[in-house]
C-alpha positions in Angstrom: 0.1 0.2 0.0 1.1 3.4 -0.8 0.5 6.1 1.9 0.2 9.9 1.1 -1.0 12.9 2.8 -1.6 16.7 1.9 -4.0 19.7 2.5 -7.2 20.3 0.6 -9.8 22.8 0.7 -13.4 22.4 0.6 -16.6 24.4 0.1 -19.8 22.9 1.4 -23.0 25.0 -0.8 -26.1 24.2 0.5 -28.8 22.7 -2.0 -32.4 21.9 -1.8 -33.5 18.7 -0.4 -35.4 16.9 -3.0 -37.8 15.3 -0.6 -40.4 17.8 0.9 -41.1 15.7 4.1 -37.4 15.3 4.8 -36.9 15.3 8.9 -36.0 18.6 10.6 -32.1 18.6 10.8 -31.3 17.1 7.3 -29.6 19.1 4.8 -28.0 18.5 1.5 -24.8 20.0 0.0 -22.8 20.3 -2.9 -18.9 19.5 -2.5 -16.1 21.3 -4.3 -12.7 20.2 -3.2 -9.1 20.9 -4.2 -6.6 18.3 -3.4 -2.9 19.4 -3.1 0.4 17.2 -3.0 1.1 13.8 -4.4 -2.7 13.7 -5.1 -3.4 16.9 -7.3 -6.7 16.7 -8.1 -10.4 18.6 -7.7 -13.3 16.6 -6.2 -16.9 17.3 -6.8 -19.8 15.5 -4.9 -23.0 15.4 -3.2 -23.7 15.1 0.4 -26.6 14.4 2.7 -26.3 15.0 6.2 -28.7 14.7 9.3 -28.1 16.4 12.6 -30.1 15.0 15.3 -31.6 17.1 18.4 -28.9 15.3 20.6 -25.9 17.6 20.8 -22.9 15.7 19.0 -24.9 13.3 17.2 -24.9 13.4 13.4 -24.3 11.2 10.2 -23.4 12.0 6.7 -23.2 10.1 3.5 -21.6 11.5 0.0 -20.3 10.4 -3.3 -17.4 12.3 -4.5 -15.9 12.3 -8.3 -12.4 13.0 -8.2 -10.3 14.0 -11.2 -6.4 15.0 -11.4 -3.4 13.0 -11.2 -2.1 10.5 -8.3 1.6 10.3 -8.2 2.1 11.5 -11.7 -1.0 9.3 -13.5 -3.8 11.4 -14.7 -7.4 10.0 -14.2 -10.4 10.0 -11.8 -12.0 7.6 -9.2 -15.2 8.0 -7.0 -14.9 8.4 -3.4 -17.7 7.1 -1.1 -18.2 9.0 2.0 -19.9 7.4 5.4 -19.6 9.3 8.6 -21.4 9.0 12.0 -20.9 11.1 15.1 -22.4 9.9 18.3 -22.3 12.3 21.2 -19.0 13.7 19.9 -17.2 10.3 18.9 -16.6 10.2 15.2 -16.2 7.2 12.8 -15.3 8.2 9.1 -15.1 5.9 6.2 -13.9 7.0 2.8 -13.2 4.4 0.4 -12.6 4.1 -3.4 -15.7 3.0 -5.1 -14.2 -0.5 -6.6 -13.5 -0.2 -10.5 -14.3 3.4 -10.3 -11.0 4.5 -11.7 -10.2 5.7 -15.3 -7.4 6.8 -17.5 -4.2 6.1 -15.5 -5.9 5.3 -12.3 -8.0 2.2 -13.6 -7.4 -0.4 -10.9 -7.2 2.1 -8.1 -8.1 0.9 -4.6 -7.8 2.6 -1.2 -9.3 4.3 1.7 -8.9 7.9 2.6 -8.9 9.4 6.2 -9.6 13.3 6.9 -8.2 15.4 9.7 -8.8 19.2 10.6 -6.3 20.8 12.6 -6.5 24.6 13.2 -9.6 24.9 10.7 -7.3 23.4 7.9 -8.3 20.2 6.1 -5.8 17.5 5.4 -6.2 13.9 3.8 -4.2 10.8 4.6 -4.8 8.4 1.5 -3.6 4.6 1.5 -4.1 3.2 -1.9 -2.7 0.5 -4.5 -2.9 1.2 -8.0 -1.5 -1.6 -10.5 2.2 -0.6 -11.9 2.7 2.2 -8.9 5.7 1.9 -6.8 
């Protein structure tokens, strides 16, 4: 497995919910991201989130289309996000959707972690890619 990390910038733009009877606390966002470093790419996605009435409890799901270069190889892939926060305890899973890689990223597999420190966002990406060192 290759391991890389770097900064990213994200804009979460509120969108209207598709369902008029969605529960209170549910929201929808468009994601616009810019990854820097060994992963030099833009990400575009859709996110659904729910913040419950209990402080610190929430959940979200998202699909993100990532396009750019990874270790100098140009292509794209899709990340699937799933996050849950239970009274402040976070669990976050981001995984490359199997067989979603295109161009030079065909065969990409991996998991991503996200850290936020001092208001800045950072990614940690563990991946395998046929032909990559």
